C-alpha positions as CSV (number, residue, x, y, z in Angstrom):
1,M,-44.5,-10.5,-9.4
2,P,-41.9,-10.3,-12.2
3,K,-38.5,-9.0,-11.5
4,T,-37.7,-5.7,-13.1
5,G,-34.0,-5.5,-12.4
6,N,-34.2,-2.4,-10.3
7,S,-32.5,-4.1,-7.3
8,D,-29.3,-4.6,-9.4
9,F,-29.4,-0.9,-10.2
10,L,-29.8,0.0,-6.6
11,A,-26.9,-2.3,-5.5
12,T,-24.7,-0.7,-8.1
13,K,-25.5,2.8,-6.8
14,V,-24.9,1.8,-3.2
15,D,-21.5,0.3,-4.1
16,A,-20.6,3.4,-6.0
17,F,-21.6,5.6,-3.0
18,I,-19.6,3.4,-0.6
19,N,-16.5,3.6,-2.8
20,W,-16.9,7.3,-3.2
21,S,-17.2,7.8,0.6
22,R,-14.2,5.6,1.3
23,G,-12.1,7.4,-1.3
24,N,-13.0,10.8,0.1
25,S,-12.3,9.9,3.8
26,L,-8.9,8.2,3.9
27,W,-7.3,8.0,7.3
28,P,-3.5,7.9,6.7
29,M,-1.1,6.3,9.2
30,P,2.4,7.8,8.7
31,F,5.4,5.7,9.3
32,G,8.3,8.1,8.7
33,T,11.8,7.4,9.7
34,A,14.0,9.9,7.8
35,C,14.0,13.0,5.6
36,C,10.9,11.8,3.6
37,A,8.9,12.2,6.9
38,I,9.8,15.9,6.9
39,E,8.3,16.2,3.4
40,M,5.2,14.3,4.7
41,M,4.9,16.9,7.5
42,A,5.2,19.7,4.9
43,T,2.4,18.1,2.9
44,L,0.1,18.3,6.0
45,A,1.0,21.9,6.6
46,T,-1.0,24.9,5.4
47,K,1.0,25.5,2.2
48,Y,0.0,22.2,0.6
49,D,-3.0,21.4,2.8
50,M,-3.8,17.7,2.2
51,A,-7.0,18.2,4.1
52,R,-8.5,19.5,0.9
53,F,-8.4,16.0,-0.5
54,G,-10.1,14.3,2.4
55,S,-7.0,13.1,4.3
56,E,-6.8,15.6,7.1
57,A,-7.2,13.2,10.0
58,I,-3.7,11.7,10.6
59,R,-4.1,9.0,13.1
60,F,-1.3,7.1,14.9
61,T,-3.5,4.2,15.8
62,P,-3.5,1.6,13.1
63,R,-6.9,0.2,14.0
64,Q,-8.5,3.4,12.7
65,C,-6.4,3.8,9.5
66,D,-6.8,2.5,6.0
67,L,-3.7,4.0,4.3
68,L,-0.2,3.3,5.5
69,I,2.5,5.8,4.2
70,V,5.9,4.3,4.7
71,S,8.7,6.8,4.2
72,G,12.4,6.6,5.0
73,R,14.8,3.8,5.7
74,I,13.4,0.7,7.3
75,S,15.9,-1.5,9.2
76,I,15.6,-5.2,9.5
77,K,14.9,-4.9,13.3
78,M,12.1,-2.3,12.6
79,M,10.4,-4.4,10.0
80,P,8.4,-6.6,12.5
81,V,7.0,-3.5,14.1
82,L,5.9,-2.2,10.7
83,K,4.4,-5.5,9.8
84,R,2.5,-5.6,13.1
85,I,1.1,-2.1,12.4
86,Y,0.1,-3.2,8.9
87,D,-1.6,-6.3,10.3
88,Q,-3.6,-4.3,12.8
89,M,-5.1,-2.1,10.1
90,P,-8.7,-3.1,9.0
91,Q,-9.4,-4.2,5.5
92,P,-9.4,-2.7,2.9
93,K,-5.9,-1.2,3.5
94,W,-3.6,0.6,1.2
95,V,0.1,1.2,1.3
96,I,2.2,4.0,-0.2
97,S,6.0,3.6,-0.4
98,M,7.3,7.2,-0.2
99,G,10.9,7.9,-1.4
100,A,13.9,6.0,-2.7
101,C,14.8,4.5,0.7
102,A,11.4,2.9,1.4
103,S,11.0,1.7,-2.2
104,T,14.5,0.3,-3.0
105,G,16.7,1.0,0.0
106,G,18.1,4.1,-1.6
107,V,21.8,4.7,-1.4
108,F,22.0,2.6,1.8
109,D,22.8,-0.9,0.4
110,T,23.7,-2.5,3.7
111,Y,22.7,-5.8,5.3
112,T,20.8,-3.9,8.1
113,L,18.3,-2.2,5.9
114,V,15.3,-3.5,4.0
115,Q,16.0,-3.1,0.3
116,G,12.4,-2.1,-0.5
117,V,9.4,-2.4,1.8
118,D,7.6,-4.4,-0.9
119,Q,9.5,-7.5,0.2
120,F,7.3,-7.6,3.3
121,L,4.2,-5.5,2.5
122,P,2.0,-5.3,-0.6
123,V,2.7,-1.8,-1.9
124,D,0.0,-0.1,-4.0
125,V,1.7,3.1,-4.9
126,Y,5.4,4.0,-5.2
127,I,6.6,7.6,-5.0
128,P,10.1,8.1,-6.4
129,G,12.5,10.7,-5.2
130,C,15.0,11.6,-2.5
131,P,13.0,13.1,-0.9
132,P,9.9,13.4,-3.0
133,R,8.1,16.7,-3.2
134,P,4.9,17.2,-1.2
135,E,3.0,17.5,-4.5
136,D,4.1,13.9,-5.3
137,L,2.6,12.6,-2.0
138,I,-0.7,14.5,-2.8
139,D,-0.7,12.9,-6.3
140,A,-0.2,9.5,-4.7
141,V,-3.0,10.0,-2.2
142,R,-5.3,11.2,-5.0
143,Y,-4.3,8.1,-7.1
144,V,-5.3,5.8,-4.2
145,Q,-8.6,7.7,-3.9
146,Q,-9.3,7.1,-7.6
147,L,-8.5,3.4,-7.2
148,I,-11.0,3.2,-4.3
149,K,-13.6,5.1,-6.2
150,D,-13.2,2.8,-9.2
151,G,-13.8,-0.1,-6.9
152,R,-10.3,-1.7,-7.4
153,A,-9.1,-3.9,-4.6
154,P,-5.8,-3.1,-2.8
155,R,-2.8,-5.2,-3.6
156,S,-3.3,-7.1,-0.3
157,Q,-6.6,-8.5,-1.5
158,R,-5.8,-9.2,-5.1
159,I,-5.0,-12.7,-6.3
160,E,-1.8,-12.5,-8.3
161,P,-1.1,-15.1,-10.9
162,Q,1.4,-17.7,-9.8
163,Y,4.2,-18.2,-12.3
164,V,6.0,-21.5,-12.7
165,D,9.6,-21.6,-13.9
166,K,9.6,-24.1,-16.7
167,T,13.4,-24.2,-16.9
168,H,13.7,-25.9,-13.5
169,N,13.7,-29.6,-14.3
170,V,12.6,-31.7,-11.4
171,P,12.4,-35.4,-12.0
172,P,9.1,-37.1,-11.0
173,L,9.2,-38.8,-7.6
174,S,8.6,-42.2,-9.1
175,S,11.8,-42.2,-11.1
176,T,14.9,-43.9,-9.8
177,A,17.0,-40.8,-10.2
178,A,14.9,-39.0,-7.6
179,L,15.3,-41.9,-5.2
180,R,19.1,-42.0,-5.4
181,R,19.4,-38.4,-4.1
């Protein structure tokens, strides 16, 4: 029996349906430590109502979540806890860095704080502001939903190109200069 190509069409439709359902049923895991967490709570309240966008079920168990929202200052001692929470989340998992403190350390340029959570976690969306408005968080969640619906992989699953610094001259191991060191 000759192949008609309908199986490829069906697989494409199933993938589109799965991406649509994943995008419309995000389960966020909030990790709020400062004033940005207050704005996150306001986003979940009745005035802004993030439930309209399919993210009403806030879970504090990482094994059920697929979206991590990091907001506020993250200390060096707190980073292993955040990394453990991220590692417990199932794939595919997405990360939003909310606010200036989570994205760059904010105004707190000290040795005790992480100067951007992207040094330890692959961040998919950055929300600028101190603190950002609830509308900005809704826009970020909707952007993540659109990435999922388009079938794009989260940053944790993407293979980034490796860049080699051509200005760093290293002599080959067989040369006598390398052996003298």
